[in-house]
C-alpha angles and dihedrals in degrees: 000000000000090000089059093057097074093104093050099070126138107219128190119231089252090057102256115140110242100181146280127305093254093193088061090044092054091046089051090049090052091049089052091048093245112158105260093221092054091046092050091049098045106033097072092054092046090046092053092052093046093047092048091051095045092049092048090052091047092050092047089051092050091048090054092049094049102031 
């Protein structure tokens, strides 16, 4: 399910990734018949790891372009 959330990102004007649209994530979980309690418990932790990784990749890319 996490792989399907790529188009549901909240992005700051400067380009930093802020997180997922968790309403959309929970709707996707429901559509995939994922238990809503499990989704609500696990999605924030998964979101945090994904956002951290995306922002690290973004920063590394910017450092290459300007350094």
